[in-house]
C-alpha positions in Angstrom: -28.0 3.2 -13.1 -28.3 -0.5 -11.9 -25.9 -3.0 -13.3 -26.1 -6.8 -13.2 -23.7 -9.6 -14.0 -25.6 -10.3 -17.3 -24.7 -6.8 -18.5 -21.0 -7.5 -18.5 -20.8 -11.3 -18.0 -18.4 -10.8 -15.1 -18.2 -9.1 -11.7 -14.4 -8.8 -12.1 -13.6 -5.2 -13.2 -10.1 -6.2 -14.4 -11.5 -9.0 -16.5 -13.9 -6.5 -18.0 -11.1 -4.1 -18.9 -9.0 -6.9 -20.3 -11.9 -7.9 -22.6 -13.2 -4.4 -23.6 -10.3 -2.0 -23.2 -7.0 -3.9 -22.8 -5.0 -0.8 -23.7 -6.0 0.7 -20.4 -4.1 -2.0 -18.6 -1.0 -2.0 -20.8 1.0 -0.2 -18.1 0.4 -3.2 -15.8 1.7 -5.5 -18.5 -1.6 -7.2 -18.8 -3.0 -8.2 -22.2 -6.3 -9.5 -23.4 -7.5 -12.6 -21.5 -5.3 -11.8 -18.5 -2.1 -13.0 -20.0 1.2 -11.1 -19.4 4.1 -10.6 -21.8 7.4 -8.9 -21.2 8.1 -5.7 -23.1 11.2 -5.8 -25.3 13.0 -3.5 -22.9 12.6 -5.8 -19.9 15.7 -7.2 -18.2 14.9 -10.6 -19.5 15.7 -9.3 -23.0 18.8 -7.3 -22.2 21.2 -10.2 -22.4 24.3 -8.0 -22.4 23.8 -6.3 -25.7 20.5 -4.6 -24.8 21.5 -2.9 -21.5 19.5 0.3 -20.7 21.0 3.5 -22.0 22.1 6.3 -19.8 18.9 8.2 -20.6 16.8 5.3 -19.4 18.8 5.1 -16.2 18.4 8.8 -15.7 14.6 8.2 -16.0 14.7 5.6 -13.3 16.7 7.9 -11.0 14.0 10.5 -11.4 11.0 8.3 -10.6 9.3 9.0 -7.4 9.4 6.2 -4.9 7.2 5.8 -1.8 9.0 4.5 1.2 7.7 3.2 4.6 4.3 1.7 5.3 3.0 -0.5 8.1 0.0 -2.0 9.8 -0.6 -3.3 13.3 -3.5 -5.2 14.8 -4.8 -4.0 18.2 -7.6 -5.3 20.5 -10.4 -3.7 18.5 -9.2 -3.6 15.0 -6.2 -2.7 12.9 -4.2 0.5 12.2 -2.6 1.3 8.8 0.0 4.0 8.4 2.6 5.5 6.1 5.0 8.4 6.0 4.4 11.2 3.5 7.8 11.5 1.7 8.7 10.2 -1.8 12.3 10.3 -3.1 13.6 10.8 -6.6 17.1 9.3 -6.7 19.0 10.9 -3.8 16.7 13.9 -3.2 13.2 14.5 -1.8 10.8 14.3 -4.7 7.5 14.9 -2.8 6.8 15.7 0.8 3.0 15.2 0.9 2.5 12.0 -1.1 -0.4 9.8 0.0 0.4 6.2 0.7 -2.7 4.9 2.5 -6.0 4.7 0.7 -9.5 3.7 1.9 -10.8 0.7 -0.2 -14.2 0.5 1.4 -15.9 0.9 4.8 -13.8 -1.9 6.4 -10.5 -2.0 4.6 -7.5 0.0 3.4 -4.5 -0.4 1.2 -1.0 1.1 1.8 1.5 1.3 -1.0 5.3 1.3 -1.3 7.5 1.2 -4.4 7.4 3.4 -7.5 4.8 6.0 -6.8 3.0 6.3 -10.1 2.1 2.7 -10.7 1.5 2.2 -6.9 -1.1 5.0 -6.8 -2.8 3.7 -9.9 -2.9 0.2 -8.5 -4.5 1.5 -5.3 -7.2 3.5 -7.2 -7.9 0.6 -9.6 -8.2 -1.7 -6.6 -10.8 0.6 -5.1 -12.8 0.5 -8.4 -12.4 -3.3 -8.6 -14.0 -3.8 -5.1 -16.8 -1.3 -5.8 -17.6 -2.8 -9.2 -17.9 -6.3 -7.7 -20.2 -5.2 -4.9 -22.5 -3.3 -7.4 -22.7 -6.3 -9.7 -23.1 -9.0 -7.1 -25.2 -6.9 -4.7 -23.2 -8.1 -1.7 -19.8 -7.1 -0.2 -16.7 -9.0 -1.1 -15.1 -10.9 1.8 -11.9 -9.6 3.3 -10.1 -12.7 1.9 -11.7 -12.1 -1.5 -10.4 -8.5 -1.6 -6.9 -9.8 -0.6 -6.9 -12.3 -3.4 -8.1 -9.7 -5.9 -5.2 -7.5 -4.9 -2.8 -10.4 -5.3 -3.9 -10.8 -8.9 -3.3 -7.1 -9.5 0.2 -7.4 -8.1 0.9 -10.4 -10.4 -0.3 -8.4 -13.4 2.4 -5.8 -12.6 5.1 -8.5 -12.9 6.5 -7.3 -16.3 6.8 -3.7 -14.9 8.4 -5.1 -11.7 11.0 -6.9 -13.8 12.0 -3.5 -15.2 12.4 -2.0 -11.7 8.9 -0.5 -11.4 8.1 -2.5 -8.3 4.8 -2.0 -6.3 4.5 -3.7 -2.9 1.3 -3.1 -1.0 -0.1 -3.9 2.4 -3.8 -4.7 2.6 -5.6 -4.5 6.0 -9.2 -4.6 7.2 -11.7 -5.6 9.8 -13.2 -9.0 9.5 -16.8 -8.7 10.4 -17.3 -12.4 10.8 -14.3 -13.1 13.1 -14.6 -9.6 14.7 -10.9 -8.9 14.4 -8.4 -6.9 12.4 -6.3 -8.6 9.7 -3.2 -7.8 7.7 -2.1 -9.2 4.3 1.3 -8.7 2.9 2.6 -9.3 -0.7 5.8 -9.8 -2.5 6.7 -8.3 -5.8 5.3 -11.2 -7.9 1.9 -11.3 -6.2 2.6 -13.8 -3.4 0.1 -13.2 -0.6 0.7 -13.9 3.1 -1.3 -13.1 6.2 0.2 -11.5 9.3 -1.6 -11.9 12.6 0.1 -9.1 14.5 2.0 -6.4 12.5 4.0 -5.8 9.4 6.1 -3.0 7.8 7.7 -2.7 4.4 9.4 -0.1 2.2 12.9 1.3 2.6 12.4 2.0 6.3 10.3 -1.1 6.9 13.1 -3.0 8.6 13.6 -0.2 11.2 9.8 0.2 11.8 9.5 -3.6 12.1 12.2 -3.7 14.8 10.2 -1.1 16.9 7.0 -3.0 16.4 8.7 -6.3 17.4 10.1 -4.8 20.5 7.0 -3.0 21.9 4.0 -4.8 20.3 1.3 -6.5 22.4 -1.7 -8.2 20.8 -4.1 -6.9 23.5 -3.0 -3.3 23.3 -5.8 -0.7 23.2 -6.3 2.0 20.6 -4.2 4.7 22.2 -1.3 2.5 22.9 -1.4 1.1 19.4 -1.4 4.6 17.9 1.7 5.6 20.1 3.5 2.4 18.9 2.7 3.1 15.2 3.9 6.7 15.6 7.1 5.6 17.2 7.8 2.9 14.6 7.5 5.5 11.8 9.8 7.9 13.8 12.5 5.2 14.2 12.2 4.4 10.5 12.7 8.1 9.6 15.6 8.3 12.1 17.5 5.5 10.4 16.3 5.6 6.8 17.1 8.7 4.7 14.2 8.0 2.3 11.5 8.0 5.1 10.0 11.3 6.1 9.4 12.0 9.8 6.9 14.5 11.2 7.5 18.0 9.8 6.5 20.5 12.5 7.5 23.5 10.3 5.4 22.5 7.3 2.7 20.8 9.4 3.2 17.5 7.5 2.6 14.3 9.5 2.3 10.6 8.7 -1.1 9.3 7.4 -2.8 7.0 9.9 -6.1 5.2 9.4 -7.8 3.0 11.9 -10.3 0.3 11.1 -12.7 -1.3 13.6 -16.2 -2.6 13.9 -17.6 0.9 13.2 -15.7 1.2 9.9 -12.6 3.1 8.8 -11.6 6.6 10.0 -8.7 9.0 9.6 -6.6 10.0 12.6 -6.6 13.8 12.2 -3.3 15.7 11.9 -3.9 17.4 15.2 -4.0 14.0 17.0 -0.9 12.8 15.1 0.9 16.0 16.0 0.0 15.4 19.6 1.4 11.9 19.4 4.7 13.1 18.2 4.8 16.0 20.6 4.4 13.5 23.4 7.0 11.2 21.9 9.6 14.0 21.6 9.0 15.0 25.2 9.5 11.4 26.3 12.7 11.1 24.2 14.1 14.3 25.7 13.5 13.2 29.2 
């Protein structure tokens, strides 16, 4: 089926949902016309006498939270990666969660924060980009995708004020400038571009320290992959919520690489080899 702008009067999928099916966006706190309103249970309405009950706090303690994600530009593109563990309070909630998603041929999104809303945002962002390109008949620019994601994060503000924070990293290959790019976001939708590397999540500070120490802008693919693997290792070593490579269960961090040929997954066998080499180096 072929669609056109005239069919829906917009090439913005979120705007279409807000107009036609606003209830589908209620979990993002977005109402008709793109306006946001705080639910009655938001912290802005607690004011002492409406503090959350113990059952509500128990619910928060059992929410799955994704932890460490990062991205690094290298001489031919950009690498996006994330560990596989999600926590629920003080225990492991999931060992195989997916935190890095392909958006289209030349871009990817990594998610940290409360797992449910984060994964839904990533999938909705995929649909948003695909819908625009089908309606307009041309791809959305990398900056356009970054701006669109910023609007989605802003729409999640009411949920973020209740503790359901989603913090993504968006990265891709700019076909015009022929280079990799990284965009980071804060909890209220602020968008900022990083020219070299960035890490966030509970282990983001530790991963960032490794990237800062060893990063080089002209590093080739293999060196960049080794650096990303080591950054996630150091994050897992210092942060209890970040999962490192699990050689017993054969669970390894997700790593995607984006260059002029498009996006591709680094297979588990190659990631395992990276960590095997890292362990040998650490032992020696």
